[in-house]
N, C-alpha and C positions, 0 to 999 in steps of 0.2 A: 474248713479255713474261713475264719471270720476275720472281719475288719471292724475294729472298735473305735467309736469316737465319742467324744463327751461335748455336751452342748453348753452353752453359757450358763443354763440354769442348773447344770450338774446332772443332767439326765443321760445315762449313759445307753447308746444306741449300737446295736450290733448288726452289721450288714453282712449277709451271707454270700460269698461268692462258690462258685461250682466246687465241689468235692472232688479233689485230685488223689485221694487216697488210693482209688481203684485204679489208678493208671496202669497200664502194662508194664510189667518189670522191665527195666532198663530205660525208660521214659526219662528225658532230661527236660530241663526248664526250656529249652530251645523250643521243644515241641507244643508249647503251652502259648496262647495268645499274648501279646504285649502287657496288656493290662493285668492279666492274672500273674505273667513273669515279675512285674512291678510289685505285687502285693507280695509275692512271694520274698523278693529281694529284701524289701522293706519292713515286712511285718512278720516274715518268721514262718513258724512250722505249719502243718496241716493235721486235721483230725480225721478219723475215719466216721466219725458222727457229728455233724455240725449242730445237731440240736442239743446245745448245752446251754446253761446261765451263764449271764455276762461275765462272772468271775471266771468260770472255767474257760470261756473263749478267749479272755484276756490272758490267761496263763498259756494258754496254745499259742496265741498270737507271740508271747515273750519268749516262747520256746522252752517253758518250765512245765513239766507234766509229772513231778515227782509225786509220788503218793497219791495218785488219782486212778483208781481201778476202772473207771468207767471210760477213759480215753486212751487210744493206742498210745504207747510210750515212744520216746525218742528213738529208742533202738529199732522199733517195729515199723516207724514211718516210712515211707517210700525215701530212702536216703538222699536223693537227688533233689529234695525239696526242702531241706532243713536248715541251710547256712544262710543268716541274715544278719545285719548290722544289731539287731536288738539281742543276739546271743552273746553271751558273754565269752570271753576267753577261756574261761574254766571249761565250759559246756563244748566249745570248739576242740579244747585240746582232748576232752575225755570221751566226747560221743560221736565225733563226725570222723566219717572214713576218708583218708586223703585220696583216694582214688576217684571218690565221689566228687570231691573238690575238682581234681583234673577234668573230669566230664563236663563240669560247668564253669570251668575259668573264664570263659569268654564273656560271660555274664557277670561273674562274681567280680571280675576286674574292673568293671564299670561303675560299681557302686561306690559313691565319692564318701561316704562318712563311716567307713571303717576307723576305728581308734587304732593306734600304734600297736596296742598289746593284742587286738582281735587279729589284725594283720599279721602279726608276728606269730600267732598260733596257727592261722591258716597257712601261712608260707611253710611254718615247720611241718604241718602235717603233709604239705605237698612234698616237701623235700624226703620226709620220711617214706613216702610212698614211690620214690624214685624218680621224682621230677628233676630234671638237670637244669639248674639256673646258671650255665656256663658261657652263654652265648648272648649277644645283644637281643636277638629274636626272642629267647626264652624270659628275659627279663622284661622287655617291653610287653610280651604277653600278660604278664602279671598286672599291669596297669596301675590301679590305685593301690593294689596290694603290695607293691614294690617295697613301699615303707617298712615291710615287715622282714624284709631280708636281712639275713644275718651279715654283719660287716665282713667276716672272714670269706664270704662268697665273692664279694668286691674285691678284696685283696688278692685273690687268686686270679681274677680277670686279666686276659694279656691286654697289652695295649691297644691294639686296635679295636676291640670290644669297648675298652673305656672311651676311646675317642668317638666311637660311634653313638654311643649314650650321652656323651656330652653335647653333640651337635643335636640331639633329639629333642624338640621344644617340650612335647608331652611328659618325656621323662624327667626332665630338669625341673618342670613345673611342680610334678609330684613330689620329686626329690626336695624341693625347697621346704616343705612341711614335713619332711623325715624327722626322726629323733636325730639329736646331736651326733651322736656317734655315727650314724649312717652318712650323714653329710659330710661331717669333718674326714672321714676314711675315705670318701669318694674323691672329695676335692685335692686331699693330700695325694692320694693315687695319682690324679691327673697331672697335678703340679709335678711330680717325680718323672713321669714318663716322658713329658714334654720338655725336660729340663728347665723347669721355672718359667715357661713362656705363658704368663698370665693371661695373656689373650685367649687361650685355651679354655679358661675357667667361665662357665655361663654366668652371664649377669647377675640371675638370681640366686647364684651359689657365692658370690664375691664375699659375702660376709664370712665364710669359712676361710679366706686368706689369711695366713699368720701375719702378724703385724710386721715382723722382721723381713718380710717379703716386698713390705710398700716404701722402703727407704728409696729403692733405685728403680720404682715402677715408671713406664713410660705415661707420661700424663694423658696422653690420647687414648689410654685404654680406662681411664677413670671415668668417662663422660656418662656413661649409660650404665654402669653396674651398681647393684645394690650394695651399699655399705653400712656398716654400723656407726655409731656416732663416734666411737673410739677410732675407727678406722679413718673416717672422714676428718677427724681433728688431725691426725698424722699427715694426711694427704693435702690439707688445706693450704698451707704454706707455699707448696710446690704449684698446686693448680692456680693460686692467686698470682703467684709472679709469672706463671706463664701466661695467665689472661693479660696481664699488663704488657708483657713484651710480644706476645703473637697475636692475641685475640683483640687487644685494644679496649675489651669490656668484659663484663661479667653475666651478661644476660645467657650465655651458653651452659652456664653452670647448672647442674641438676639440684634439686632439692636435696637429694643424698648427700651431695658434696657440701652444700650450703649449711647443713646442719652441723658440720665441724667446723663453723666459725671458731678461730681463737683470737683472743684478744692480742697476744704476742705477735701475731700476723698483720692484725689491723693497724697496730700503732706504726707500722713501716709504710703505711699508704698516704698518698696526698690527702688534702681535704676534698678535692675533687673525686677522688678515688672512693674513698670510704663512703661518701654520699650517695654514689652510683651504686655501690655495693649493698647499702643498707635498703636503698628503695628496690633494688632485686629482690631483697629477701621478702618485701612486702608484696611484690608483685607474685612472687613463687609460693606465697604463705607458708614459710619456713617456720616450723615450729622452733622457739628458741628458750634456752633456760633462764632463769632469773639472772645469772652472772654474765652470760652473753649479752643480754638485753641491756643490763647496766653497762657494760664495757662500752658497747655501741652508743648510747646516750652519752656518756662522758666524752668518749673521743670527739662526736658531733660538737658536744658545747665547748669544749675545749678548742676546737678547730675554729669556731666561730664561724663556720660557713653552712648552718643549716638553712635548707629551703623550705618549701611548702611542706608543712607538719603532715599533711595528709598523705605523703607520699613515703613516710615512714611506717614500721609495723606499730601496732597499738602497744605491744609488750616494751617497745623502745620508748615510747612517749610517757610511759608510766614514770621512767626515772628522770625525765625532763625537769621534775621538781627539784632535782639536787641543785639547780641553778635558780635561785629565787628572781635574779636580774632578768634571765631569759624568759622564765615562764609568765612572769608580769608584763612581758611585752606581747603575748600572744593574746590572740582572741579567745577568751576563757571558755565560752559556750563551746566553740569548735573543739577546743582541746579536751574538754570532759566528755564530748560526744565521741570523739576518737579514742581516748584512753579508756571509756568504758566498754569498747569492743575488746579489750584485752582478754586473753585466755583466762576462764576463771579459776583454773589449776595454779596458774603463774601468779594470780593475785592472792590467792591463799597462801602459797609457798613464802610470800614476802608480806605478811599482813601487816608488819611495820609502815613499809612503803605505801601500801594500798591506804591504810588511815591517814598517812599524809595527804595524799593526793584526794581522797574523800572529804577531808576538812577543807582544801582548796576549792574542789567542787561544790561544796554546801555554800561557801562564801560566793562565788562565782554566780551560783543560781539563786541567790538570796535565802537559803534554807535557815532558819533559824530554830526551829522546833522539832518535834520528833513526828509530827503529822504531815507526810510528805505526799504531795498531790500526784496524780498518775503522770501528767506531762512530764513532771520533774524526774519522776521513777524512769520513765522511758528514756530520758537524757542519760542518766547515771548508767543505767544497763547492769552489767556486771559488776560494777562497784558496790551494787547493793550487796554481794557477798561478804563485805565488810561490815555491815551493818550490825548496830547491838540490839538485843532483844525489845527494847522500847521502841526503837525506830521501826522494827519490823512490826510489832504489835498495833503500833498506831498510825501506820502509812496506810495508802489505799490499797484495797485487795490485788491491785494489779502487781503488786510486789511478790504475790505467789508465783506468778508466771515466771518472774525474772529469776527468783531463788530457785527454781529448777534447773538452772545451769551450773549452780554450785556444786563443787564434787563433794564437800563435806561441810557440816556444820559444827559450831560450839555448842555446849550444852544450853545456854542462854537463848541461843539461835533456836534451838530445838524446841524448847518450850513456848517461844513465841510463834513459832510456825504452827504448832499444833494449834494454839489458840486462834490463830487466824484462819486455819482450816475448818475449825468449828464454827467460827464467825461466818463464814461463806457457806458451808455445806450442812450446819447443824450438827447435834450430837452424833458420834460415831455408830451410835447403834441403829441410826437410820441410813448410813450409807449404803450405796450399791455398787455393783460392779461398776458402772457408768462413773460414779464418784470417783473410784479409786483410777480408773483410766485418766479421768481428767486431772487428777492430782499429780499424774506421771512421776517425775523425778523426786517430789517431795515425800513419796512413799517410804524413801529410805530415812526419812526424819521421824517417822512414828516409832513409838516405843510402847512397851506393853500396856502402859495405861489406856492407851486408845485402842490398841489392837484387841485388848481383852474383851472390848464392848462391841466388835464387829461381829457381824453374823458369822457362825461357823461355816456354813456353806461357801461364804464370800472368801474365806480364808483359801480354802482348798481349790476353789475355781480360779482365784485371780493371781494367787502369789507364786505358784510353780512356774509358770511362763515369766512373771516378772523378776523372779530370782535369775533365771538363766540369762536374762538381758542384763540385770544388775552384774553378774559374776562376770561378763565379759567387757563390762565397762572399765573406765580408768579407776575405779573405787579401790581402795587398798584390801589387802586379804584380811588385814584386822578389822576394819571398818565392815567389811561385808559379813564375817563371822559374827561381831558384834549385832549386827542388824537381824541377822538370821535367828539369833537366839532371842531377840525381842519378841519374835513372832510366836508368844507364849504357848504351851500346849494346847492343841485341840484334839478331842477323841475323833478315832475313824469310827465308821459305824459299827464294824463287825467287834463282836465281843467274845470274850471266853473267861472262864473262871481263872486260869492262870495268868492271862494277859488281858486285864479291863478294857484296853483300847483297841484289842484285836490284833492278830499275828501281823509281823511285817511280811508282806508279800513282795514277791516279783513285779506284780501288778502295781502294787502302792509305791515301790521304789521308781518304776517306770514314770508312774502318774504324777507324783509329788516332786521328786527330785530332792534338792537341798531342803524343801519345807519339811521334809521327813525329820530333820535334826529337831525341830521345834515342836513336833507332834509327839517325839518320844522324847523328851527334854533330860529324862533322868537316865543314869546307868543301869539302874535296876530294871527300867522298862525294856532297854535295848538287851539286856541279858535275857529277860524272860520271854520276848515277843520276836526275837529272831532267830529263827531256827537254823540248824547247822547247814541243811540243803540249801536254804535261801541264801544264806552268808556266802556258802562257795559258788553258787551260782552268779552272784552278783558282786563280786570282791571290788572289781575296777570302780564301779559306780559307788558303793559305798566308801571305798578308799578315797574318793574324789570331793566327799561330802565335807562341809564345815563343821564337823563335831566339835564339841568340847573335849579337852583331854579325858575326862572322865568317862565319857560316852566311848571314846575311841578304845579305852582301856577295857571296856565291857566287850567291845567287839573283839579285841585281841585275845581276850580269855575264851571267848566262844572259838576263835580260830584255834587256840591251842588243843581245844576239844577234837575240832575237825582234822587238824594235822598232827596230832599226837606230839604238840609242843616241838615239832620240826617242820617249818614251812618248805616245801620242796621249791628249788630253784624256779621252776617254770611259773610258779605264782607268785613270786616276789616282784616282778614287775607290775601286778595289779593292785597291791596292796596300799599305794599311795601313802594317805597320812596315818594310816594304820601302823606302818613302820616305825613312826617316832615312839611309839608305845612299849617298843621292847628295848631291852637294857641292852648295855654294851657287851655283857657277858652273853646274851641270848643271840646278838647280832654276830659275835663272833664265830658263833656255832652254825651260821648259814653258811649253805654251799653256793659260793658266787663265783662260777668259772667263766662266766661271760661278760664282757664288756657293756653288752646292751643291757646285762640284769643292773649291773652297777648304774649306768646312766639312767635308767628308769627309775631307779630307787632315790637317785639324787634329783631328778628333775620333776617328778611327781608330788612333791612335798616340800616343805620348807624345813631346813635342819639349822638355821640360824642359832638357837638355843641349844643345839644337841651336836655341837663339833666332835666330841669324843666318840660319838656314834658314828660320824662320817669317818673318821680315822679308822673305826674297827671295821667297817665296811669296806674301806679301801684297802687296809692290810689283808682283810680277808680273801678279796679279789686278787691282789698280787701274789700271795701264797699259793692260792689254787690254781692259778692260770700261767704263773711262771713269768708274768709280764713285769715291767719296769715303769717307773713313772716318766711317761713319754708326753709329747705334746697334747695327745688326745686325753689322757687321764688329767693334765693340768687345765684344758679346756672345760672338762667335766665338773672339776671340783673349784673352778675360779671362782665362784660365790662363797666357797668354803675353805679357801686358801689356808686359813689360820688352823685347820684341822691337821695339817701336817705339822710334825713335831721338827726341832732344830736339826736332828739328824737327817732326817728326810731331806729338808730343804738344803742342807749342805751337801748332800748327794746328788741333787739335781745336775742332770747334764747339760751342756750347751744348747745340744739338739732340742731336749725338751723345753728349754725356755725360749727359743727361737720358734718353737712350735705353738706358741700360744696366740690365739686368734681374737682375744679380747682381755680387757684389762682385769688384773687380779684384784679381788677385794681383801685387803689386809686390815681392815678398821679394827677386826677383834683380835688381832696378833698382840703378842708381847712385843716389847721393844727389841728384845733379842731376836725375835723371828722378822721383824720388819728390818733389821740391820742386814741379817743374813741374806734375805731375797732381795733387797736393794743391791748389796755387794755383787751377788750371783748376776743378776741381770745387767749391772754396769759393766762387769766382765764381758759379757756378750756384746753388748752395745757400745762400747767405748770408741770402736772404731768410727760411728756415726754422729760423734759430738759435733762436728763440724757442720752437721745439717741444721744445727740451731734449733728452731722451733720443734720440728718432727722429733728430735731427740728428747727435748722436754715433755713432749704429749706422750711419748711411750713410757717415760720414767714417771710421768705425773702420779699416777696411781700409787707408786710404791716410795714416793718421795718422803714419808714419814721415817724411813729408815736411813735418809742422806747424812752424811757427816758435814761438818762445816765446811771442809774444803770443798764438798760435791756443791754445796749451796753456794759456795763462792763462785765456781765455775758455772753454775746454771745462772747465776745473777747476771753474768756477761752476756747472756743470752738475750736478757730483758724480756721474760716471758709474760709479763703483767699478769702474773700468778693471782687467782682469785682469792678472796679472804677465808673462804671455805678451805681451801688446799693448804694456804700458809698456816692456818690454825691448827693442822695436823702434825707440822713439824716438829721435830724433837726439840723440846726448849733447851736442853742442855746445849746442842749444838748451835741453836738460833743464837744464843747469847754471846758467842764467840765471833758474831757477824757484826760489821760496821754499820753505821746508818746508811751509809752510800749502798752497801750490799742490799739492805732491805729495800730501799727506794727504788733499786734495779730490779729487785725480784717482783714485787706487786705493781710497779708501774702506776697505770692510771687508778689503780685500785687503793692507792696509799692511804686515802681518806677514810676507808673502811676499818684501818687499823684501831680507830677509836673504840670501836665495838670489842675490842680485846683488851681494852686497859686494865681490866682487873683479872685476865686470864694468866696462868701461869707463862704463857709462852712470852707475852709483853713485859708483865711484872718484872720477869725474871732478868730480861734483856735491860729494860731501865735501870735496874738496881745494880747491874755490872758495867753500866756506861756511865762517863761524865755527863753532867746535866748540859754542858754546853752541846755535846755531841745529841744528846736527846732531843734538844731545842731544834737542831738542824732538820728534823723531820717536820717540824711545822704543825704538829698535832696537840700541842699544849700539855704533853705529858709532863709530869714532874716526879720527884722520887729517885733522881739519877746520882751518882756520887757529885760531892760538891767539888767545885774546880779549885785545883791547887792555886795558890796566890803566886804571883811573880816573885823572883828572888829580889830581896832588898826592899818589897813593899811591907809597910807596915799598917796592920790593921788595927784601928781604933773604935772600939764600940762605945758609943754615946749613950747614956741613960737618958730616957725621954723625961724632960723638966716637968715638974708638978705644975697643975694648973695655975697660973698667975705668978709663976716664979721666974726669975730673969733666965735667959737662954744662954748667958755668957758662962763659957767654960774655963775652968782654971786648970793648969798642967803643973804637974811637978817640975823642977828644975832638971831633973835626969830625963824626963821625957822630951822637954824642949831641947835639951842639949842633943838627944839622938836624932829628932827630927831636922835640926840643923845641920848636923854630919850628914845625914843622908841625902838632904837636898844639894849640899856642897859636892857630894860625890856624884851625884846626877849631873850637877853643872859642869863640873871638870871633865866626865866622860863625854858630853855632848861637845865642849870645846876641843878636845884633843882627840 
């Protein structure tokens, strides 16, 4: 067995550890020293002959010995030594004996970096070998591997076992990281056997509690639980009102609850209360959305009770510029320093507001040109994320430090950043690994033009680890995929006639990770260089990589050869992004009998542009398993709810709707689908209408399907609807509302309606209402229906006189007679 490491210079070092292949038959991991055991668990298989080349030793470490006659194959290695986190689920399924896993379960259960597919494969092998997972002791013995237990095993457990597991901290901590199917199943089972005593749900699994269960929850149970934003939004009204009546302050509220801040609740508070609440947000460093921050700022400004601005979150201060009068009264330097600390993501999400504040900041600091000194850049801080290309290019080099905080860049910013980097570090051809480390977050701004000039070894040394960090950051999947592809193809060292860059090996996949995407950028290279054995042994890693569609399609073609055009169900959870390359017809032929398979297929890739394929998978599972569209299925397809057709939506049961634990995404639905799901949900939750704001929050994501009468009802709640939500309402229904209804719907966000002046939702409403009613909005809209003149009023249009002409008008006798009669009529009515 060898332990391989790669130095910063790219030199591969192989450290030999004692050869364990001659162990006495039946020897287990427990009989080896801790150091050797750790190597076995983390690095993998053993070899009968440790004197191999680095490449061969790497293959041994990674558990891949196919096609190598010089080494002992997996089947012949001492079986108690071959299971490790670097082994693929495929290898575990095909080559590991379940009884050997049982012998070493005590140690395998302690390894913390199993993927869910690996854990599922290991547990399946255990169950196949006769392991009984029907007691709390048996399940706790699985340790980290419990995330691979089938949901049907949990469903069969008795009440005592479920309760014992729910009170075991180690179990619930591990379960919190389990796939959605397993978490949801466990929590629903727990809720059922305890007659909906939600206090029995472990704090770190509370995110699986259905929204319907939160209407009547005891507030005292909410303090320590981990809530999603949608759950916290539902709970916010209740916990705030309780805080006022019982606790007298908001300091006891957890960050998990405060993240659910709703504008509709905030407007019910007094000036002192809203002040206190927002200051608590600052103390507890609550992450706020742009709409939440804007609402807080507006309420504070309207209340006129603002105190020391340093006590408010920087994200809220960003919107203080909505009041020119107020912002002009502040110490501008203090204000700029504070708002410069605002979250960079929030600044980019509202680029227009950032530019408004940035212009104010420049005036405050006396910045008139683009050459901005370090001292002033330090004051601006994250506001530099709004700089244009010229400002970046001409400012002090310190700007490179600040720009690392920005989550994304515009095209002009990228050009300027690259120019600035070369100004500081010289031409890219001279850069070292130290340079790239110093550049830090700005590496994501590098494009092919720069990267192509980097030394080849620098690419393979630095970017594999950098990509792992970047992938786990807040960068979007689209941005990440785009950056990876900028890392233009660099050749691997090994070559062959058929594959100029060298075959893709398990060693390369493990070492380079997502960088492999750019090292083999063309579909033809993937097809030629990825052998069937390596593909099958590394399905999960390859399926998780950000390949372009053409590359993924080449992998799919290779998979068709491996599986003869029929991927067995046990491999489907591992294929990730590759799954999207299969047609609806192909997917319809898959064998999906387990809900875990469906869950893995939906979780491991994005199906936003492939909703018909989601429907094909769903129909396949429902037909094969005999299951129905229940709460678990709705939880799984929540991001892709629009994959359901109108018939399926119409057939949803009340229990399915009440089982939903998060908001459904209906943005891609047709209006017919939106209308149906709104009506279905309204039927279920109609009894909670009196709850006010909580009712609105649970219906909010579906409100695009609301009818005019529903919107009128919701307007009575005065939810202070953010303009983003208002914009998705059905224009045909909105035009039936009065100006009062509109004002009650959006509340403090009324001024944001100006941004929709040219959108269908407002232009249609304006054209269908009298101009006098349009005027009551106070937004300066025009284009309404002209107002009718009062009965008896005569409208006389005067033609403007020509320049220099007399302004005396002459009337015909008939007109004068009519005027006199009208005036006489008015006089007589007034007198009698």
